C-alpha positions in Angstrom: 16.3 -28.2 -6.5 14.6 -30.6 -4.3 18.2 -31.8 -2.9 18.2 -28.4 -1.5 15.1 -28.8 0.5 15.9 -32.4 1.7 19.5 -31.2 2.7 18.0 -28.4 5.2 15.5 -30.9 6.6 18.1 -33.3 7.1 19.9 -30.8 9.3 19.3 -30.8 13.2 16.4 -28.6 14.3 18.6 -26.2 15.8 21.2 -25.7 12.8 18.2 -25.6 10.2 16.1 -22.5 11.8 19.3 -21.0 12.8 20.6 -21.2 9.0 17.2 -19.6 8.1 17.1 -16.9 10.9 20.7 -15.8 10.2 19.7 -15.7 6.1 16.7 -13.2 6.7 18.9 -11.2 9.4 21.7 -10.6 6.7 19.1 -9.6 4.4 17.6 -7.1 6.9 21.2 -5.8 7.5 21.8 -5.1 3.5 18.4 -3.4 3.4 19.0 -1.0 6.5 22.3 -0.1 4.5 20.2 0.7 1.6 17.9 2.9 3.4 19.5 6.2 3.0 19.4 6.2 -0.8 16.4 8.0 -1.3 16.3 6.6 -5.1 16.0 3.0 -3.7 12.0 2.8 -3.4 12.5 -1.2 -2.7 14.9 -0.7 0.3 11.8 -0.4 2.9 9.6 -3.4 1.6 12.9 -5.6 1.6 13.6 -4.7 5.1 10.0 -5.3 6.0 9.7 -8.6 4.3 13.3 -9.8 5.6 12.2 -8.4 9.3 8.6 -10.6 8.8 10.5 -13.9 7.9 13.2 -13.5 10.8 10.4 -13.0 13.3 8.3 -15.6 12.2 11.2 -18.0 12.6 12.2 -16.7 16.1 8.6 -17.4 17.1 8.2 -20.7 15.7 11.1 -22.0 16.7 11.4 -20.1 19.9 11.8 -23.2 22.1 14.8 -24.4 20.5 16.4 -20.8 21.2 14.9 -19.9 24.5 18.1 -19.9 26.4 20.0 -18.4 23.7 17.8 -15.3 22.5 16.4 -13.7 25.5 13.0 -11.7 25.3 14.7 -8.5 25.4 16.2 -9.1 22.1 12.5 -10.2 20.7 11.1 -7.3 22.1 13.5 -4.8 20.4 13.1 -6.6 17.2 9.4 -6.5 17.4 9.5 -2.8 18.4 11.5 -1.9 15.1 9.5 -3.9 12.9 6.3 -2.2 13.9 8.0 1.3 13.5 7.6 0.4 9.6 3.8 -0.3 9.7 2.6 3.5 9.4 5.0 4.2 6.4 3.8 1.5 4.7 0.0 2.1 5.2 0.8 5.7 4.2 2.4 4.7 0.7 -0.5 2.0 0.1 -3.2 4.7 0.7 -1.7 7.5 -1.2 -1.2 5.0 -4.2 -4.7 3.9 -3.8 -6.0 7.5 -4.2 -3.7 8.2 -7.0 -5.1 5.6 -9.1 -8.8 5.7 -8.3 -9.4 9.7 -8.0 -10.4 11.7 -11.2 -10.0 15.0 -9.4 -6.7 14.4 -7.8 -5.0 16.5 -10.6 -6.8 19.7 -8.9 -4.8 20.7 -5.8 -8.1 22.0 -4.2 -9.6 18.5 -4.3 -10.0 16.7 -1.0 -8.5 14.0 -2.8 -5.7 16.0 -3.5 -5.2 17.1 -0.2 -5.6 13.9 1.3 -3.0 12.6 -1.0 -1.1 15.1 -0.3 -1.2 14.9 3.4 -0.2 11.0 3.0 2.5 11.4 0.7 3.9 13.9 3.2 3.2 11.7 6.2 5.1 9.0 4.4 8.3 10.9 3.8 8.3 12.2 7.7 7.8 8.6 8.8 10.4 7.0 6.3 12.9 9.7 7.9 12.2 8.4 11.3 12.9 4.7 10.0 16.1 5.7 8.7 17.4 7.4 11.6 16.1 4.6 14.1 17.3 1.6 11.9 20.7 2.9 10.8 21.4 3.9 14.7 19.8 0.9 16.1 19.5 -2.1 14.1 23.3 -2.9 13.4 23.9 -3.2 17.3 20.7 -5.5 17.5 22.0 -7.5 14.5 25.4 -8.2 16.1 23.4 -9.2 19.2 21.1 -11.4 17.3 24.4 -13.1 15.8 26.1 -13.9 19.0 22.8 -15.3 20.5 21.8 -17.4 17.5 25.2 -19.0 17.4 25.1 -19.8 21.3 21.9 -22.1 21.0 22.9 -25.6 22.0 22.1 -28.7 19.5 20.1 -30.6 21.9 16.9 -31.4 20.4 17.5 -34.9 18.5 14.8 -34.4 15.6 15.6 -33.0 12.5 14.7 -30.0 11.0 12.2 -31.5 8.8 10.3 -33.6 11.7 10.4 -30.5 13.8 9.1 -28.1 11.0 6.3 -30.7 10.2 4.8 -30.3 13.3 5.1 -26.5 13.3 3.3 -26.6 9.8 0.3 -28.7 11.3 0.4 -26.5 14.2 0.3 -23.3 12.1 -2.1 -24.8 9.6 -4.7 -25.7 12.8 -4.2 -21.9 13.6 -5.1 -20.8 10.6 -7.9 -22.8 9.8 -9.2 -21.5 13.4 -8.6 -17.9 12.3 -10.5 -18.3 9.0 -13.5 -20.2 10.8 -13.8 -17.1 13.3 -14.3 -14.5 10.4 -17.6 -13.2 11.0 -18.3 -11.2 7.6 -16.6 -8.6 5.5 -16.6 -5.8 8.4 -14.6 -8.2 10.8 -11.3 -6.2 10.3 -9.6 -7.8 13.3 -10.8 -11.5 12.3 -9.4 -10.8 8.7 -6.2 -9.2 9.8 -5.4 -12.3 12.1 -6.1 -15.0 9.3 -3.8 -12.7 7.0 -1.3 -13.4 9.5 -1.7 -16.9 10.2 -1.6 -17.4 6.2 1.6 -15.6 5.9 3.3 -17.6 8.9 2.4 -20.8 7.6 3.6 -19.7 4.3 6.9 -19.1 5.7 7.3 -22.1 7.1 6.5 -23.9 3.9 9.1 -21.9 1.9 12.3 -23.1 2.9 10.9 -26.7 1.4 9.6 -25.1 -1.7 11.4 -27.6 -4.1 9.3 -30.7 -2.4 6.0 -32.2 -4.1 3.0 -30.4 -3.3 4.8 -27.7 -1.5 5.2 -25.2 -4.2 1.7 -25.1 -5.3 0.5 -24.6 -1.7 2.9 -21.8 -0.9 1.0 -19.8 -4.1 -2.0 -20.5 -2.6 -1.3 -19.1 0.7 0.3 -16.3 -0.9 -2.9 -15.6 -2.6 -5.0 -15.7 0.5 -2.6 -13.4 2.3 -2.5 -11.0 -0.4 -6.4 -11.2 -0.7 -7.0 -10.6 2.9 -4.0 -8.0 2.9 -6.0 -5.9 0.4 -9.1 -6.4 2.2 -7.2 -4.9 5.4 -5.6 -2.1 3.5 -9.1 -0.8 2.2 -10.3 -1.3 5.9 -7.7 1.4 7.0 -8.3 3.2 4.1 -11.9 3.9 4.7 -11.2 4.8 8.1 -8.5 7.4 7.0 -11.1 8.7 4.4 -13.8 8.8 6.8 -11.5 11.2 9.4 -11.0 13.4 6.3 -14.6 13.5 5.6 -15.3 14.6 9.1 -12.7 17.2 9.2 -13.8 18.7 6.1 -15.8 22.4 6.6 -18.0 24.6 4.5 -18.5 26.4 2.3 -17.3 23.9 0.1 -17.6 21.1 2.6 -20.8 19.5 1.2 -19.6 18.9 -2.5 -16.1 17.6 -0.8 -17.5 15.3 1.3 -19.5 14.0 -1.5 -16.2 13.4 -3.4 -14.7 11.3 -0.7 -17.9 9.7 -0.3 -17.5 8.5 -3.6 -14.1 7.2 -3.3 -15.5 5.5 -0.2 -18.0 3.8 -2.1 -15.6 2.5 -4.6 -13.4 1.2 -1.9 -16.4 -0.5 -0.6 -17.4 -2.2 -3.5 -13.9 -3.3 -4.0 -14.1 -4.9 -0.5 -17.3 -6.8 -1.3 -15.8 -8.3 -4.3 -12.9 -9.4 -2.3 -14.5 -11.1 0.4 -16.9 -12.9 -2.0 -13.4 -14.2 -3.4 -12.1 -15.5 0.2 -15.4 -17.1 0.7 -15.5 -19.0 -2.1 -12.0 -19.8 -2.4 -11.0 -20.7 1.6 -14.3 -20.7 3.7 -17.4 -22.7 3.8 -17.5 -26.1 1.7 -13.9 -25.4 0.3 -12.0 -25.3 3.4 -11.3 -29.1 3.7 -8.7 -28.6 0.2 -6.7 -26.4 2.2 -6.4 -28.5 5.2 -5.8 -31.4 3.2 -2.9 -29.7 1.2 -1.5 -28.8 4.4 -1.3 -32.2 5.5 0.1 -33.4 2.6 3.0 -30.8 2.7 3.7 -31.4 6.4 4.1 -35.2 5.6 6.5 -34.7 2.7 8.6 -32.2 4.9 8.7 -35.0 7.9 9.6 -37.8 5.2 12.4 -35.4 3.9 13.9 -35.0 7.4 14.1 -38.9 7.9 
């Protein structure tokens, strides 16, 4: 309901931001408790989503909590979050190979061996994640709760007014990132634009019931997912290239050809994805995204009056 977004927007800047941070902190704690259950295949995903939201809010509203949340806590959270990235990449790559390789049923095929290595690597990484998070995260979560509650409510602005400026600031950063993309091969540029889109979307989500916000959130989610798939394929191409280099005779030539065919499929998909990015968010259509961000920021600011 719109009243929920307006109620949040009317809170003080510190109270509104703290409410969001504590919400996602508790979601992360709940996900960590589920990690030991090997049958819970969504626990890691839910943990990553909660941590990404929490870190985005801690970064965006850092000036409000600079005295309460020290850099040491932020670094500890960042280090644990990054620990989850390789496991996610291995899982995505194994899933892509399983879907696109016709010869994976043969255990001797290069695709099957690569899939097996990725699956084993994912299992090992998941074991490390479970061990580290169950050991370290509960203590970090308790520390963050105390620190967030210590923040003093000194900023006179409402959460809506404060957040509207952050949406505009992050929106400008997103436009800068999109404008700097030099083409499909610009792995780093596409990745930075994806991160920028994600951060703007997270800032808008608490106000999703306000007019014009929900549609924009969906657009940003589409941009994030599109650039995310492009990044995943970039990383997959590197993995397959490494596997090809390590393939040796006597069957090396045939097996390299098989991996090259998979790489060609990935490259074709990347071409289609980048064409979609250009059509939807670059070139002459970029003004519509900028205008939508300005409208959403205005609605959030007005809700916080």
